C-alpha positions in Angstrom: -115.7 -55.3 -6.6 -112.2 -55.9 -6.0 -111.4 -53.8 -8.7 -113.5 -51.7 -8.3 -112.4 -51.1 -4.5 -109.1 -50.3 -5.4 -109.7 -48.0 -8.0 -112.0 -46.1 -5.0 -109.1 -46.1 -3.1 -107.0 -44.8 -5.5 -109.4 -42.1 -6.1 -109.7 -41.3 -2.8 -105.9 -41.0 -2.1 -105.8 -39.0 -5.0 -108.1 -36.3 -3.9 -106.6 -36.2 -0.6 -103.5 -35.2 -2.8 -104.3 -33.5 -5.8 -100.5 -32.7 -6.2 -99.7 -36.1 -6.7 -102.4 -36.8 -9.5 -100.3 -33.2 -11.1 -97.1 -34.6 -10.4 -96.1 -31.2 -9.2 -94.6 -33.1 -5.8 -91.5 -31.2 -5.4 -88.9 -33.8 -5.3 -87.0 -33.6 -2.1 -84.4 -30.7 -1.6 -81.2 -31.5 -2.2 -79.1 -30.8 0.3 -76.4 -27.4 -0.8 -73.1 -28.1 -1.7 -70.9 -27.4 1.5 -69.0 -23.9 1.0 -66.2 -24.2 -1.2 -63.0 -24.6 0.2 -60.2 -21.9 -0.4 -57.2 -24.1 -2.1 -53.7 -23.1 -1.0 -50.8 -24.8 -2.7 -48.6 -26.6 -0.5 -45.4 -27.7 -1.1 -44.0 -31.2 -0.2 -42.4 -31.5 3.4 -39.0 -31.7 1.6 -39.3 -28.3 0.2 -41.5 -26.5 2.9 -39.5 -23.0 3.8 -36.0 -23.9 2.0 -33.9 -21.3 2.0 -32.6 -20.7 -1.8 -29.3 -21.3 -2.6 -27.6 -17.6 -3.3 -25.9 -17.5 -6.8 -22.3 -18.4 -6.7 -20.5 -15.5 -6.9 -17.0 -15.7 -9.3 -13.9 -16.4 -8.4 -11.8 -13.7 -6.9 -8.5 -13.9 -9.1 -5.6 -12.4 -7.2 -3.3 -10.7 -9.5 0.1 -12.2 -10.2 2.8 -10.3 -7.4 5.2 -8.2 -9.8 8.6 -9.9 -10.5 11.0 -7.9 -8.4 13.1 -5.8 -11.5 16.4 -7.8 -12.2 19.3 -5.2 -11.3 21.5 -3.9 -13.7 25.3 -6.2 -13.1 28.3 -4.1 -12.3 31.2 -6.5 -13.3 29.6 -9.8 -11.5 27.9 -7.6 -8.8 24.9 -4.7 -8.1 24.1 -2.3 -6.4 21.3 -2.5 -3.7 21.3 0.9 -2.2 21.8 4.1 -2.5 21.7 6.8 0.5 23.2 10.1 1.3 24.8 11.7 4.1 25.9 15.1 5.4 29.6 16.1 6.3 32.7 17.1 5.9 35.4 16.5 2.9 36.7 13.6 4.0 33.5 12.3 5.4 32.8 10.7 9.1 33.2 7.8 9.6 30.5 4.4 8.7 29.5 4.3 12.2 28.6 7.8 13.1 26.7 8.8 9.8 23.4 9.9 9.4 21.2 9.5 6.4 18.4 11.6 5.5 16.7 12.3 1.8 16.3 16.4 3.0 19.4 18.8 4.3 18.9 21.8 5.5 21.5 24.6 3.3 22.3 26.6 6.6 24.0 23.6 8.1 25.3 20.9 5.3 28.6 21.6 3.8 29.5 18.5 2.0 26.4 15.8 0.5 27.9 12.3 0.2 26.9 9.6 -1.8 27.0 6.0 0.0 26.5 2.9 -2.8 26.4 -0.7 -1.5 26.8 -3.3 -3.8 26.9 -7.0 -3.8 28.1 -9.6 -5.1 26.3 -13.1 -4.7 29.2 -15.3 -6.0 31.5 -13.9 -3.8 34.0 -11.7 -5.3 36.4 -14.3 -7.1 40.2 -12.2 -7.1 40.4 -8.3 -6.0 40.5 -5.7 -8.3 39.1 -2.2 -8.5 35.7 -0.8 -10.7 34.6 2.5 -11.5 31.3 4.1 -11.2 30.8 7.4 -13.3 28.5 9.5 -10.6 26.2 12.3 -12.3 24.4 14.5 -10.1 21.6 17.3 -11.9 19.3 19.3 -9.9 15.4 19.7 -10.9 16.2 22.6 -13.5 18.3 19.9 -15.2 21.7 21.5 -14.5 24.7 19.4 -14.4 25.8 19.7 -10.8 28.8 17.5 -10.4 30.2 14.5 -12.4 32.3 12.0 -10.6 34.2 8.5 -10.8 33.4 6.4 -7.6 36.6 4.1 -7.4 35.0 0.9 -6.0 37.9 -1.5 -4.6 36.1 -5.1 -4.5 38.0 -7.7 -2.0 38.2 -11.1 -3.2 36.2 -13.4 -1.1 33.4 -10.1 0.0 29.9 -10.6 -0.3 29.5 -6.7 0.2 31.1 -3.5 -0.1 30.7 -0.4 1.0 31.9 3.2 -1.1 31.2 6.9 -0.6 31.9 9.8 -2.0 31.4 13.5 -1.4 30.2 16.5 -2.9 30.3 20.9 -1.2 32.2 22.6 0.2 33.6 23.4 3.9 31.5 26.1 5.1 27.8 25.8 5.4 25.8 27.2 2.4 26.8 26.5 -1.1 24.0 24.2 -1.8 20.9 26.1 -3.1 17.5 24.9 -2.1 16.2 22.1 -4.7 15.9 18.7 -5.8 18.6 16.8 -7.0 19.4 13.3 -8.8 22.7 11.4 -8.8 22.5 8.7 -11.5 25.2 5.9 -11.2 27.0 4.6 -14.7 28.7 2.0 -15.0 30.4 0.7 -18.9 28.2 3.0 -19.8 25.3 2.1 -18.8 22.7 3.2 -15.6 23.2 1.1 -13.1 21.5 3.1 -9.7 20.1 6.6 -8.9 19.0 8.5 -5.7 17.7 11.3 -5.1 17.5 14.5 -2.5 16.4 17.8 -1.6 17.8 20.6 -0.3 15.8 23.7 1.4 
């Protein structure tokens, strides 16, 4: 009797819920996955916004300064400067000389050259040395060739010597460029240039 009641109860239940009898009941709907998050790549804290080092520049190499040219020796000394000035035949005293490298033809009589020589070890004896002076125009013409006697005094470190070429009246020099070269024992030891306009 109990079995009969149980079977009848099950049958009644299945009649009330036919979908269960046929296995058509849907399982409860699963919750949809949440919308996928946009993935962002994050740097570790120590790398965040760290400035990237600039590529190293190769070291700049400074050119070596040129070595000073050795001056040709003149019997233990050397010519350190050549200057030009205007004057009469004898030339003005050292303090009155006006040095230049350009001369007006209408105001020029003699053009003198002044040679300064140094003797680093001092002159050990008094003597006279001679420089050959040759003046050449820009077209190659030789204007003059003179011998400049240079008296070297014992104990002195510096000597200044001068000589000139021209005439007592102005206007003797032709406009142009000129170079004076100085020779000792057939070797060029110095030179200087000037122009006449």
